[in-house]
C-alpha positions, 0 to 999 in steps of 0.5 A, a space after each residue: 609205391 607206383 602206379 602208371 597213367 596208363 593204369 589210372 587211364 583204365 580204371 577211368 574208364 571202368 569207372 564210368 561203367 554202371 555196376 558191380 564193376 564201376 563201382 569197384 573202380 570208382 572205389 581204387 581210384 578214391 584208393 590211389 588218390 589217399 595215397 602219395 603214390 609215384 605215377 609213372 607217364 608211360 603211354 605203351 599197354 599196362 601190361 607191358 609196363 608191369 612187366 616191365 618193372 617186375 623185371 627192371 627191379 630184379 622181382 624186388 616188387 609186389 604187384 596186385 591185378 585181377 588180370 590172370 594173364 598178367 599173373 601167368 606171365 609174371 610167374 616167371 620172376 624169382 622172388 616176385 610177389 603177386 598178389 590177384 584178386 579175385 572177382 568176390 574181391 578177395 586178396 590171393 596169394 
């Protein structure tokens, strides 16, 4: 499993917020820290990194996101497993 530094930065920024979104970001950061993930050192746009990884893998990766526009962009890749995290915290396939 892997993650980019850009995604970690987005989560850290969101974690500063109060309320449900901040709590969700803090929970996500704790989950990431508890796993041994390969961290890619990218400084570009996060969505572009995800699309690039999907393209480079030939669709042999699984992606979990809450970004509806990103999901729509990724649907063109054959064999790609995409899960969307809904606003109520449910994972949808």
